[in-house]
C-alpha positions as CSV (number, residue, x, y, z in Angstrom):
1,X,47.0,12.1,-17.0
2,X,46.9,8.3,-15.8
3,X,48.2,9.4,-12.1
4,X,45.8,12.1,-11.7
5,X,42.6,9.5,-12.3
6,X,45.0,7.3,-10.4
7,X,44.9,8.9,-7.0
8,X,41.8,10.5,-7.4
9,X,40.5,6.9,-6.6
10,X,41.3,6.3,-2.8
11,X,39.0,9.4,-2.3
12,X,35.7,8.5,-4.5
13,X,36.2,4.9,-2.5
14,X,36.0,6.6,0.5
15,X,33.1,9.1,-0.3
16,X,31.2,6.8,-1.4
17,X,31.6,4.9,1.8
18,X,30.3,7.4,4.5
19,X,27.8,8.7,1.7
20,X,26.6,4.5,2.1
21,X,26.4,4.6,5.6
22,X,24.9,8.1,6.0
23,X,21.5,7.1,3.3
24,X,20.4,3.9,5.9
25,X,19.8,6.7,8.7
26,X,18.4,8.6,6.6
27,X,15.9,6.7,5.0
28,X,14.7,5.7,8.6
29,X,13.7,8.9,9.5
30,X,11.2,9.8,6.4
31,X,7.8,9.5,7.1
32,X,5.5,6.8,4.8
33,X,4.2,9.4,2.1
34,X,1.3,8.5,-0.4
35,X,-1.1,6.1,-0.3
36,X,1.1,4.2,2.1
37,X,0.1,7.1,5.0
38,X,-1.9,5.3,7.3
39,X,-5.1,7.2,7.1
40,X,-8.3,7.3,9.6
41,X,-11.0,4.9,8.3
42,X,-15.1,5.0,8.0
43,X,-16.2,2.8,11.3
44,X,-17.4,-0.2,8.5
45,X,-13.8,-0.6,6.9
46,X,-13.4,-0.3,10.9
47,X,-14.9,-3.5,11.3
48,X,-14.1,-4.5,8.2
49,X,-10.5,-4.3,8.5
50,X,-10.2,-3.6,12.9
51,X,-8.2,-1.0,13.0
52,X,-8.8,2.9,13.3
53,X,-6.0,3.5,11.3
54,X,-4.5,1.4,7.5
55,X,-2.5,3.0,4.1
56,X,-4.5,2.8,1.0
57,X,-2.3,-0.2,-0.4
58,X,-2.7,-2.5,2.8
59,X,-5.9,-2.1,2.8
60,X,-6.4,-3.1,-0.6
61,X,-4.4,-6.1,0.6
62,X,-6.4,-7.3,3.7
63,X,-9.5,-6.7,1.1
64,X,-7.5,-9.3,-1.6
65,X,-6.7,-11.3,1.2
66,X,-10.7,-11.4,2.4
67,X,-11.6,-12.2,-1.8
68,X,-9.2,-15.0,-1.5
69,X,-9.6,-16.6,1.9
70,X,-13.1,-17.3,0.6
71,X,-12.9,-17.7,-3.2
72,X,-15.1,-14.8,-4.1
73,X,-13.5,-14.5,-8.0
74,X,-16.1,-15.5,-10.5
75,X,-14.4,-19.0,-11.4
76,X,-15.5,-18.4,-15.1
77,X,-14.5,-14.7,-15.2
78,X,-12.0,-13.8,-12.4
79,X,-11.8,-10.1,-12.9
80,X,-15.4,-10.0,-11.5
81,X,-15.2,-10.7,-7.3
82,X,-19.4,-12.1,-6.0
83,X,-19.3,-10.3,-2.4
84,X,-20.1,-11.6,0.1
85,X,-22.2,-10.3,3.1
86,X,-18.9,-8.5,4.5
87,X,-18.0,-7.5,1.4
88,X,-21.1,-5.6,0.4
89,X,-21.1,-3.8,3.5
90,X,-18.1,-1.9,1.6
91,X,-18.2,-1.9,-1.4
92,X,-22.2,0.2,-1.4
93,X,-24.0,-3.5,-1.3
94,X,-23.4,-4.3,-4.5
95,X,-23.2,-7.9,-5.2
96,X,-20.8,-8.5,-7.8
97,X,-18.2,-5.8,-8.5
98,X,-14.9,-6.1,-11.2
99,X,-11.4,-5.8,-9.8
100,X,-10.5,-2.1,-10.8
101,X,-13.4,-0.4,-8.7
102,X,-12.1,-2.1,-5.8
103,X,-9.5,1.3,-4.9
104,X,-12.2,3.6,-6.0
105,X,-15.3,2.1,-4.0
106,X,-12.5,2.6,-0.7
107,X,-12.1,5.7,-1.3
108,X,-15.2,6.6,0.7
109,X,-13.9,4.9,3.1
110,X,-10.4,6.7,3.6
111,X,-11.5,9.5,6.0
112,X,-9.8,13.2,5.6
113,X,-7.6,14.2,8.3
114,X,-7.6,17.8,9.2
């Protein structure tokens, strides 16, 4: 019984090697999907970010970078963000928002592509 499996090991190793060699080629061709796919943004968002297209994930990162750079988190309640003039433009003119509202408030700025 042991002889049968011993002979299959080199074949299995060769199959695994060819599968691993082909996998990177397949991954490179795939386009980003979902929140990683770049989409057109509104004029207000374009002014904030400086790009005509951006993925949702990247937009949230840029907003957080701005918040942290300008220290806009409320020191007593870190879940609250105090909006400066630049953030008020994209967050419907609100003075304060909760951190969990960011994605919801950014959503209207992502234009539907036809």
